[in-house]
Backbone as CSV, one residue per row, in Angstrom:
resi,resn,N_x,N_y,N_z,CA_x,CA_y,CA_z,C_x,C_y,C_z
1,MET,183.524,158.727,142.328,183.901,157.335,142.364,183.285,156.623,141.147
2,PHE,184.105,155.811,140.505,183.692,155.134,139.270,182.395,154.347,139.442
3,SER,182.301,153.560,140.494,181.136,152.675,140.658,179.824,153.458,140.687
4,LEU,179.815,154.561,141.406,178.591,155.368,141.494,178.270,156.059,140.176
5,ARG,179.312,156.569,139.512,179.108,157.261,138.242,178.575,156.287,137.187
6,LEU,179.122,155.068,137.167,178.667,154.069,136.203,177.188,153.739,136.427
7,LYS,176.832,153.499,137.669,175.442,153.175,137.985,174.522,154.333,137.599
8,GLU,174.961,155.551,137.903,174.182,156.745,137.561,173.955,156.839,136.047
9,LEU,174.999,156.625,135.273,174.883,156.699,133.811,173.977,155.596,133.272
10,ARG,174.143,154.395,133.801,173.321,153.266,133.341,171.845,153.541,133.615
11,GLN,171.544,153.983,134.826,170.151,154.247,135.190,169.585,155.436,134.412
12,LYS,170.391,156.460,134.231,169.960,157.641,133.480,169.577,157.266,132.049
13,ASN,170.225,156.230,131.516,169.949,155.769,130.160,168.956,154.612,130.131
14,ASN,168.265,154.406,131.268,167.206,153.391,131.374,167.666,152.002,130.950
15,LEU,168.862,151.627,131.392,169.379,150.297,131.100,169.436,149.490,132.386
16,SER,168.977,148.259,132.312,169.156,147.357,133.442,170.601,146.862,133.415
17,GLN,171.052,146.262,134.507,172.400,145.692,134.503,172.519,144.626,133.414
18,LYS,171.459,143.851,133.244,171.477,142.788,132.236,171.603,143.372,130.829
19,GLU,170.814,144.405,130.525,170.867,145.029,129.198,172.246,145.631,128.936
20,PHE,172.791,146.310,129.952,174.104,146.927,129.816,175.178,145.862,129.616
21,ALA,175.071,144.780,130.370,176.029,143.667,130.236,175.982,143.075,128.827
22,GLU,174.788,142.943,128.272,174.646,142.401,126.917,175.295,143.316,125.883
23,ILE,175.134,144.632,126.058,175.751,145.586,125.134,177.273,145.440,125.166
24,LEU,177.818,145.282,126.387,179.270,145.196,126.557,179.819,143.795,126.325
25,LYS,178.912,142.817,126.211,179.310,141.418,126.064,180.112,140.930,127.281
26,VAL,179.590,141.277,128.465,180.142,140.797,129.726,178.982,140.221,130.532
27,SER,179.289,139.603,131.662,178.220,139.040,132.488,177.551,140.127,133.325
28,THR,176.338,139.832,133.742,175.614,140.744,134.632,176.391,140.900,135.938
29,GLY,177.018,139.821,136.377,177.825,139.861,137.592,178.995,140.827,137.483
30,THR,179.583,140.902,136.292,180.693,141.837,136.078,180.217,143.269,136.267
31,VAL,179.081,143.612,135.651,178.526,144.959,135.803,178.204,145.213,137.273
32,GLY,177.604,144.236,137.928,177.278,144.375,139.351,178.523,144.619,140.203
33,ASN,179.596,143.879,139.920,180.856,144.065,140.652,181.446,145.454,140.423
34,TRP,181.327,145.971,139.204,181.791,147.334,138.922,180.982,148.345,139.739
35,GLU,179.679,148.135,139.787,178.798,149.107,140.435,178.893,149.107,141.953
36,VAL,179.355,148.028,142.544,179.539,148.025,144.001,181.004,148.229,144.378
37,GLY,181.860,148.406,143.384,183.260,148.720,143.637,184.158,147.541,143.935
38,LEU,183.693,146.323,143.649,184.540,145.154,143.872,185.587,144.974,142.772
39,ARG,185.245,145.421,141.582,186.149,145.309,140.420,186.053,146.571,139.596
40,GLU,187.035,146.717,138.683,187.026,147.837,137.753,187.350,147.312,136.358
41,PRO,186.819,147.961,135.332,187.095,147.507,133.961,188.515,147.883,133.541
42,ASP,189.025,147.195,132.522,190.318,147.579,131.968,190.154,148.827,131.106
43,PHE,191.259,149.371,130.605,191.212,150.623,129.850,190.337,150.527,128.613
44,LYS,190.452,149.420,127.875,189.651,149.268,126.652,188.165,149.286,126.974
45,MET,187.787,148.593,128.025,186.378,148.539,128.415,185.913,149.909,128.910
46,LEU,186.776,150.609,129.637,186.431,151.951,130.109,186.142,152.877,128.922
47,MET,186.965,152.793,127.885,186.742,153.620,126.698,185.450,153.224,125.994
48,LYS,185.156,151.937,125.961,183.913,151.465,125.342,182.697,151.999,126.114
49,ILE,182.781,151.972,127.431,181.695,152.492,128.267,181.509,153.984,128.012
50,ALA,182.618,154.719,127.952,182.548,156.160,127.686,181.878,156.426,126.343
51,ASP,182.225,155.629,125.323,181.616,155.796,124.003,180.112,155.518,124.043
52,ILE,179.723,154.494,124.756,178.307,154.133,124.837,177.492,155.280,125.441
53,PHE,178.027,155.897,126.484,177.296,156.961,127.167,177.646,158.353,126.631
54,ASN,178.537,158.403,125.647,178.949,159.665,125.028,179.472,160.664,126.068
55,VAL,180.354,160.161,126.938,181.002,160.989,127.946,182.498,160.694,127.916
56,SER,183.281,161.500,128.610,184.724,161.269,128.674,185.049,160.228,129.748
57,CYS,186.213,159.625,129.604,186.685,158.701,130.641,186.886,159.457,131.953
58,ASP,187.334,160.711,131.872,187.488,161.531,133.078,186.163,161.655,133.821
59,TYR,185.079,161.844,133.072,183.769,161.967,133.703,183.391,160.662,134.404
60,ILE,183.580,159.551,133.730,183.232,158.256,134.327,184.079,157.989,135.575
61,LEU,185.340,158.381,135.524,186.232,158.150,136.659,186.031,159.168,137.782
62,ASP,185.153,160.146,137.536,184.800,161.147,138.538,186.053,161.856,139.059
63,ARG,186.846,162.348,138.120,188.112,162.980,138.461,187.977,164.384,139.021
64,TYR,186.776,164.934,139.073,186.597,166.305,139.503,185.888,166.368,140.841
65,SER,186.440,167.170,141.750,185.778,167.373,143.042,184.750,168.486,142.882
66,ASN,183.988,168.738,143.900,182.968,169.792,143.844,183.578,171.166,143.612
67,GLU,184.811,171.377,144.081,185.447,172.680,143.940,185.957,172.925,142.523
68,GLU,186.193,171.875,141.784,186.743,172.023,140.445,185.642,172.118,139.400
69,ASP,185.947,172.807,138.343,185.014,172.935,137.230,185.410,171.928,136.157
70,PRO,184.636,170.856,135.963,185.013,169.835,134.975,184.989,170.360,133.547
71,GLU,184.374,171.509,133.337,184.275,172.066,131.992,185.488,172.919,131.621
72,LYS,186.308,173.292,132.596,187.333,174.294,132.350,188.382,173.873,131.330
73,ASN,188.678,172.593,131.229,189.712,172.146,130.305,189.156,171.513,129.033
74,LEU,187.844,171.560,128.871,187.239,170.956,127.696,187.097,171.976,126.581
75,ILE,187.319,171.536,125.381,187.091,172.377,124.216,185.776,171.924,123.613
76,ARG,184.841,172.825,123.526,183.529,172.503,122.969,183.491,172.923,121.509
77,ILE,183.088,172.024,120.657,182.957,172.312,119.234,181.494,172.116,118.873
78,SER,180.898,173.141,118.291,179.507,173.022,117.872,179.411,172.054,116.709
79,VAL,178.455,171.159,116.802,178.242,170.163,115.758,176.776,170.234,115.355
80,SER,176.555,170.395,114.054,175.182,170.437,113.559,174.577,169.035,113.618
81,PRO,173.267,168.926,113.539,172.637,167.605,113.558,173.160,166.681,112.448
82,ILE,173.376,167.229,111.249,173.871,166.379,110.152,175.311,165.944,110.412
83,GLU,176.130,166.845,110.996,177.505,166.463,111.341,177.505,165.384,112.413
84,ASN,176.603,165.510,113.374,176.497,164.508,114.422,176.112,163.148,113.835
85,GLU,175.182,163.167,112.884,174.774,161.925,112.214,175.942,161.324,111.434
86,MET,176.686,162.194,110.736,177.842,161.719,109.970,178.885,161.095,110.898
87,LEU,179.154,161.753,112.031,180.123,161.217,112.989,179.666,159.866,113.542
88,SER,178.387,159.792,113.857,177.837,158.549,114.388,177.979,157.405,113.379
89,GLU,177.621,157.681,112.132,177.739,156.657,111.090,179.195,156.280,110.851
90,PHE,180.064,157.284,110.853,181.489,157.030,110.649,182.025,156.122,111.756
91,ARG,181.628,156.390,113.012,182.061,155.540,114.122,181.549,154.113,113.959
92,ASN,180.261,153.979,113.614,179.672,152.650,113.478,180.348,151.848,112.379
93,VAL,180.525,152.480,111.224,181.169,151.792,110.105,182.632,151.529,110.421
94,GLY,183.288,152.530,111.013,184.709,152.391,111.336,184.989,151.242,112.289
95,LYS,184.127,151.043,113.270,184.307,149.941,114.218,184.280,148.599,113.498
96,LYS,183.412,148.487,112.502,183.283,147.233,111.771,184.449,147.011,110.805
97,LEU,184.999,148.096,110.272,186.051,147.981,109.266,187.439,147.788,109.847
98,GLY,187.666,148.236,111.042,188.995,148.141,111.633,189.903,149.251,111.121
99,PRO,191.174,149.266,111.574,192.097,150.358,111.241,192.310,150.574,109.743
100,ASP,192.466,149.511,108.966,192.689,149.678,107.524,191.457,150.267,106.844
101,GLY,190.284,149.791,107.206,189.050,150.314,106.648,188.821,151.765,107.045
102,GLN,189.200,152.096,108.277,189.065,153.476,108.733,189.954,154.404,107.908
103,ARG,191.183,153.951,107.641,192.089,154.767,106.818,191.527,154.925,105.407
104,ALA,190.900,153.874,104.898,190.293,153.942,103.568,189.151,154.961,103.555
105,LEU,188.335,154.968,104.602,187.247,155.942,104.684,187.778,157.377,104.729
106,ILE,188.849,157.575,105.467,189.458,158.903,105.530,189.982,159.306,104.160
107,SER,190.581,158.366,103.450,191.069,158.655,102.093,189.921,159.042,101.171
108,ILE,188.823,158.332,101.259,187.651,158.652,100.437,187.137,160.047,100.776
109,ALA,187.064,160.369,102.068,186.608,161.700,102.483,187.548,162.778,101.940
110,ASN,188.847,162.519,101.963,189.817,163.489,101.434,189.657,163.669,99.926
111,ILE,189.417,162.589,99.210,189.204,162.669,97.761,187.970,163.517,97.473
112,LEU,186.880,163.249,98.195,185.658,164.041,98.011,185.899,165.512,98.337
113,HIS,186.605,165.759,99.402,186.895,167.145,99.789,187.695,167.873,98.708
114,ASN,188.690,167.194,98.162,189.522,167.809,97.118,188.729,168.037,95.822
115,LYS,187.776,167.180,95.500,186.968,167.349,94.293,186.019,168.539,94.415
116,ILE,185.535,168.774,95.619,184.583,169.855,95.859,185.260,171.225,95.788
117,GLN,186.507,171.285,96.189,187.208,172.583,96.229,187.415,173.168,94.873
């Protein structure tokens, strides 16, 4: 159930409802309503929550029963620490730049890749 999974993730990451609400730019009451099951976030907010906790939306929505293996359909790709840092920075910068800036960053990466070859 979403409400329990959200609360579990928030607590596991040592965030109070207030701190989590501030990160999401919503009220503490909104987070509280999500956690007791009175309300649910929209799709955009669900994706933002998944990004914050670095989990899938499927995980947050608790789509797997005890009998199912949530790992069975996931493709795991090994990422080195430097690749993880690069991805993190790319996400942070990309969020600030928007779609056009993101495309520009991809173009720059492609230019660098072609020069190295």
